[in-house]
N, C-alpha and C positions, 0 to 999 in steps of 0.2 A: 575582158574580165573585169569585174567590179573590184575597186580598191576595199580594202578593209575600212568600215565606217570610223572606227576608233582612230585608225592611223590618219583618215583623212580630217577628222575633227582636230586632231592634234596638230596637223599641217596648217589648218586654219587659225588655230590659236597661236602657233609660232609666228605665223606671217603678221597677225594682228599685233602681237607684242613687238615684232620687229619695226612696225610701222610707228608704234606709239613711242618706241625708243628714239626713232629717228626724229620724230616730232619734238621730244624732249631735249634732244641735242640741238636741234634748230632754235629752239626757243633760247636755250643758253648762249648760242652763237649771235643771236640777235637781240639780246637783252638791252642793247644801247641804242636802238633804233626807235623811231617814232611808233608808238603803240597803236594809233589809229590807223596809220597806213598799213600795218602789218595785219590788223583785224580785218580791214577791207580786203586786203589780198587773199587772206584765208576764207573769207565768206565768198569772194568771187570762185576761188578754187573749188569749195563745196558745192556751189551752184553748177559749175561746169561738170564736175564729177558725177552729180546726180543725174543731169542730162544725158551723159554718156554711160551711166550705169556703172561707173568705176567706184564700187562701194568701199573699198579699202581706204583709198585716198579721202573719200567722202566722210567716213567715220573718224579718220585721223585728224581731218581738218575741223570737223564738228567738236571733237574733244579739245582741240586747241583753242577754239574760240570760246568754249564754255569756261576756260581758265580766265578769261577776261570779263565774264558775265558777273557783276556785282549787284 
């Protein structure tokens, strides 16, 4: 039986928000570390997530890296 599309979309949105909040918490936690090292780590994570088609991690990492794009 197929799930309700509205409920499924809400589930995706909730999961995305949870990932974004985790990223924000991580950013606060790591605010005193080397920014270049952190950026390279997240860029590597994004590349690996894309290769393995893990899109939630990829989107969160991409959003995190955009915070450092001046």
